[in-house]
GUKOLMI-696879 format. One record per residue (C-alpha): residue number from 1; x, y, z; residue in three letters. Coordinates in nm, 2 decimals. Each point is the difference from the previous one (the first is absolute). Layout:
BEGIN
<pos: NUM | X: X | Y: Y | Z: Z | code: ALA>
...
***
This chain:
BEGIN
<pos: 1 | X: -0.01 | Y: -2.07 | Z: 4.38 | code: MET>
<pos: 2 | X: 0.12 | Y: -0.14 | Z: 0.33 | code: ALA>
<pos: 3 | X: 0.36 | Y: 0.06 | Z: -0.10 | code: GLU>
<pos: 4 | X: -0.07 | Y: 0.36 | Z: -0.07 | code: ARG>
<pos: 5 | X: -0.16 | Y: 0.04 | Z: 0.34 | code: ALA>
<pos: 6 | X: 0.30 | Y: -0.16 | Z: 0.16 | code: THR>
<pos: 7 | X: 0.24 | Y: 0.23 | Z: -0.18 | code: ILE>
<pos: 8 | X: -0.20 | Y: 0.30 | Z: 0.09 | code: ALA>
<pos: 9 | X: -0.01 | Y: -0.10 | Z: 0.36 | code: ALA>
<pos: 10 | X: 0.38 | Y: -0.06 | Z: 0.00 | code: ALA>
<pos: 11 | X: 0.06 | Y: 0.34 | Z: -0.15 | code: LEU>
<pos: 12 | X: -0.23 | Y: 0.17 | Z: 0.26 | code: GLN>
<pos: 13 | X: 0.20 | Y: -0.18 | Z: 0.27 | code: GLU>
<pos: 14 | X: 0.33 | Y: 0.11 | Z: -0.16 | code: ALA>
<pos: 15 | X: -0.13 | Y: 0.36 | Z: -0.01 | code: LEU>
<pos: 16 | X: -0.09 | Y: -0.01 | Z: 0.37 | code: GLY>
<pos: 17 | X: 0.35 | Y: -0.14 | Z: 0.08 | code: LEU>
<pos: 18 | X: 0.17 | Y: 0.27 | Z: -0.20 | code: ALA>
<pos: 19 | X: -0.20 | Y: 0.26 | Z: 0.19 | code: LYS>
<pos: 20 | X: 0.08 | Y: -0.17 | Z: 0.33 | code: LEU>
<pos: 21 | X: 0.37 | Y: -0.03 | Z: -0.08 | code: ALA>
<pos: 22 | X: 0.01 | Y: 0.37 | Z: -0.09 | code: ALA>
<pos: 23 | X: -0.15 | Y: 0.10 | Z: 0.33 | code: SER>
<pos: 24 | X: 0.22 | Y: -0.23 | Z: 0.21 | code: LEU>
<pos: 25 | X: 0.32 | Y: 0.11 | Z: -0.17 | code: THR>
<pos: 26 | X: -0.08 | Y: 0.37 | Z: 0.01 | code: GLY>
<pos: 27 | X: 0.00 | Y: 0.02 | Z: -0.38 | code: CYS>
<pos: 28 | X: -0.17 | Y: 0.32 | Z: -0.12 | code: ARG>
<pos: 29 | X: -0.30 | Y: -0.06 | Z: -0.23 | code: SER>
<pos: 30 | X: 0.19 | Y: 0.20 | Z: -0.27 | code: ASP>
<pos: 31 | X: 0.31 | Y: -0.22 | Z: 0.02 | code: ASP>
<pos: 32 | X: 0.07 | Y: -0.10 | Z: -0.36 | code: ASP>
<pos: 33 | X: 0.05 | Y: -0.37 | Z: 0.06 | code: TYR>
<pos: 34 | X: -0.30 | Y: -0.04 | Z: 0.23 | code: VAL>
<pos: 35 | X: -0.22 | Y: 0.21 | Z: -0.24 | code: ALA>
<pos: 36 | X: 0.12 | Y: -0.21 | Z: -0.29 | code: GLY>
<pos: 37 | X: -0.08 | Y: -0.33 | Z: 0.16 | code: VAL>
<pos: 38 | X: -0.34 | Y: 0.12 | Z: 0.11 | code: ARG>
<pos: 39 | X: -0.07 | Y: 0.14 | Z: -0.34 | code: ALA>
<pos: 40 | X: 0.09 | Y: -0.33 | Z: -0.17 | code: LYS>
<pos: 41 | X: -0.22 | Y: -0.20 | Z: 0.24 | code: ILE>
<pos: 42 | X: -0.29 | Y: 0.24 | Z: -0.04 | code: GLU>
<pos: 43 | X: 0.04 | Y: -0.01 | Z: -0.38 | code: ALA>
<pos: 44 | X: 0.00 | Y: -0.38 | Z: 0.01 | code: ALA>
<pos: 45 | X: -0.32 | Y: 0.00 | Z: 0.21 | code: ILE>
<pos: 46 | X: -0.18 | Y: 0.24 | Z: -0.24 | code: SER>
<pos: 47 | X: 0.13 | Y: -0.16 | Z: -0.32 | code: LEU>
<pos: 48 | X: -0.30 | Y: -0.23 | Z: -0.04 | code: GLY>
<pos: 49 | X: -0.26 | Y: 0.25 | Z: 0.12 | code: VAL>
<pos: 50 | X: -0.18 | Y: 0.17 | Z: -0.29 | code: ALA>
<pos: 51 | X: -0.06 | Y: 0.37 | Z: 0.05 | code: ARG>
<pos: 52 | X: -0.28 | Y: 0.20 | Z: -0.17 | code: PRO>
<pos: 53 | X: 0.07 | Y: 0.23 | Z: -0.29 | code: LEU>
<pos: 54 | X: -0.09 | Y: 0.31 | Z: 0.21 | code: ASP>
<pos: 55 | X: 0.29 | Y: -0.09 | Z: 0.24 | code: GLY>
<pos: 56 | X: 0.25 | Y: 0.03 | Z: -0.28 | code: TYR>
<pos: 57 | X: 0.23 | Y: 0.30 | Z: -0.04 | code: HIS>
<pos: 58 | X: 0.25 | Y: 0.07 | Z: -0.28 | code: GLU>
<pos: 59 | X: 0.28 | Y: -0.01 | Z: 0.26 | code: ASP>
<pos: 60 | X: -0.05 | Y: -0.38 | Z: 0.01 | code: TYR>
<pos: 61 | X: 0.13 | Y: -0.02 | Z: -0.36 | code: GLY>
<pos: 62 | X: -0.08 | Y: -0.31 | Z: -0.20 | code: PHE>
<pos: 63 | X: -0.20 | Y: -0.26 | Z: 0.19 | code: VAL>
<pos: 64 | X: -0.19 | Y: -0.32 | Z: -0.09 | code: THR>
<pos: 65 | X: -0.37 | Y: 0.06 | Z: -0.09 | code: TRP>
<pos: 66 | X: -0.29 | Y: -0.24 | Z: 0.04 | code: TRP>
<pos: 67 | X: -0.37 | Y: 0.01 | Z: -0.07 | code: THR>
<pos: 68 | X: -0.26 | Y: -0.10 | Z: 0.26 | code: TRP>
<pos: 69 | X: -0.34 | Y: -0.06 | Z: -0.16 | code: ARG>
<pos: 70 | X: -0.32 | Y: -0.17 | Z: 0.11 | code: ASP>
<pos: 71 | X: 0.16 | Y: -0.13 | Z: 0.32 | code: GLY>
<pos: 72 | X: 0.32 | Y: -0.16 | Z: -0.16 | code: GLU>
<pos: 73 | X: 0.32 | Y: 0.09 | Z: -0.17 | code: TRP>
<pos: 74 | X: -0.03 | Y: 0.03 | Z: -0.37 | code: LEU>
<pos: 75 | X: 0.18 | Y: -0.29 | Z: -0.16 | code: GLY>
<pos: 76 | X: 0.26 | Y: 0.17 | Z: -0.21 | code: GLU>
<pos: 77 | X: 0.36 | Y: 0.10 | Z: 0.04 | code: PRO>
<pos: 78 | X: 0.08 | Y: 0.30 | Z: 0.22 | code: SER>
<pos: 79 | X: 0.10 | Y: 0.34 | Z: -0.14 | code: TYR>
<pos: 80 | X: 0.33 | Y: 0.16 | Z: 0.12 | code: VAL>
<pos: 81 | X: 0.02 | Y: 0.38 | Z: -0.02 | code: GLY>
<pos: 82 | X: -0.20 | Y: 0.29 | Z: 0.13 | code: SER>
<pos: 83 | X: -0.32 | Y: 0.18 | Z: -0.09 | code: PRO>
<pos: 84 | X: 0.22 | Y: 0.27 | Z: -0.15 | code: ASN>
<pos: 85 | X: 0.13 | Y: -0.24 | Z: -0.27 | code: CYS>
<pos: 86 | X: -0.12 | Y: 0.06 | Z: -0.36 | code: SER>
<pos: 87 | X: -0.11 | Y: -0.37 | Z: -0.03 | code: ASP>
<pos: 88 | X: -0.19 | Y: 0.00 | Z: 0.34 | code: TRP>
<pos: 89 | X: -0.31 | Y: -0.22 | Z: -0.07 | code: PRO>
<pos: 90 | X: -0.21 | Y: 0.19 | Z: 0.24 | code: GLY>
<pos: 91 | X: -0.20 | Y: -0.29 | Z: 0.16 | code: TYR>
<pos: 92 | X: 0.24 | Y: -0.12 | Z: 0.27 | code: HIS>
<pos: 93 | X: -0.13 | Y: 0.04 | Z: 0.35 | code: THR>
<pos: 94 | X: 0.28 | Y: -0.11 | Z: 0.24 | code: HIS>
<pos: 95 | X: 0.38 | Y: 0.00 | Z: 0.01 | code: TRP>
<pos: 96 | X: 0.28 | Y: -0.17 | Z: 0.19 | code: THR>
<pos: 97 | X: 0.37 | Y: 0.11 | Z: 0.02 | code: PRO>
<pos: 98 | X: 0.21 | Y: -0.13 | Z: -0.28 | code: HIS>
<pos: 99 | X: 0.23 | Y: -0.27 | Z: 0.13 | code: PRO>
<pos: 100 | X: 0.38 | Y: 0.05 | Z: 0.01 | code: ASP>
<pos: 101 | X: 0.22 | Y: -0.18 | Z: -0.24 | code: PHE>
<pos: 102 | X: 0.05 | Y: -0.37 | Z: 0.08 | code: PRO>
<pos: 103 | X: 0.33 | Y: -0.15 | Z: 0.11 | code: GLU>
<pos: 104 | X: 0.25 | Y: -0.06 | Z: -0.27 | code: ALA>
<pos: 105 | X: -0.07 | Y: -0.31 | Z: -0.21 | code: PRO>
<pos: 106 | X: 0.20 | Y: -0.32 | Z: 0.06 | code: LEU>
***
């Protein structure tokens, strides 16, 4: 868990540096490159943060779903999809963004 905290702290620092660089160089907040970098950092920060079902909107598309029950994560594989899918199990309580594709295999 210490590694996760270290990564999260590094990402927070990177986000702060991206904001500082944008302000020092006069980049507009809507500059495509700056916005892209900030969005990727913010997505990386939030990737491991589970969000409640009521925070989901269909515009998010397919995400990874988890079940929090009795003070712990239910010990089963996650579900990938949306509450609008015909095979939605109906008992998942939290979601995280679905990760991007990994790098090409060696």
